[in-house]
N, C-alpha and C positions, 0 to 999 in steps of 0.2 A: 640492552634494550631499555628504552626510555618509557617506562610504564605510564607516566603522566601524559606524554605525547600520544601514545597508543590509545589510551582511554579517550583523550580529546578527539582524536581522528575518528574513532569508532562512533562516538556520540555525534560528531559533525555529519558523518555519513548517514547515520540513522535518522537524524533530524531532516536532512535533505530528502531521504526516502519518504518519510512521513508527510512532509509538507507537499512534495510534488505528487505523491500518490493520492492524497486527499483532494488536491486540486483537480487531478485527472478524473477521479471518480465523481466528484461534484459536477464537473462540466458535462461528463457523459450522461449523468442522470438528468440534468436540466435539458440537454439536447433530446434525450429519449422522451421526456415528458412533453416537450414542445412538438415533437413529431408524432405524438400519440402512440409511441411504442411502449410506454408505461402509463399506468393510470394513477400512480402515487400510493397505491395500497400494497405493493409487492414487498416481498422479502427477497433480497438479492444475495446469491451465494458469491463469496469472494475467496480468492486464493492468492497467496503471495509465496514466491520462492526466492530464498536467499542462496545465491550460487557463488562460492568462493573456490574456484578451481585450484589455486595454489595450495589450499588447505584441505582439499577433498570434502568440502562442505556443500551439501545440498539440503537445506532446511526448508520445510514447507509449513505454512500456516494457513489454516482454513477458518472461515468465519462467515457471518451474515450481516447484512445491512438492512434494517427495517425502515421502509419509507413511511410507515404510518404508526 
């Protein structure tokens, strides 16, 4: 196993997840604000699940996003 390549691929994947997830959340919040579904004072619950079937990993992360 090439540990350097493994580390690089994991970091690349996590960077992609982070960037695309942030973009999706931001766009959804802007749409909700534009549609008066949010008023900009909410705290939004967020959940992320990492699923790696080949390794039997199902890791969940919970958090919050404060709009004000």
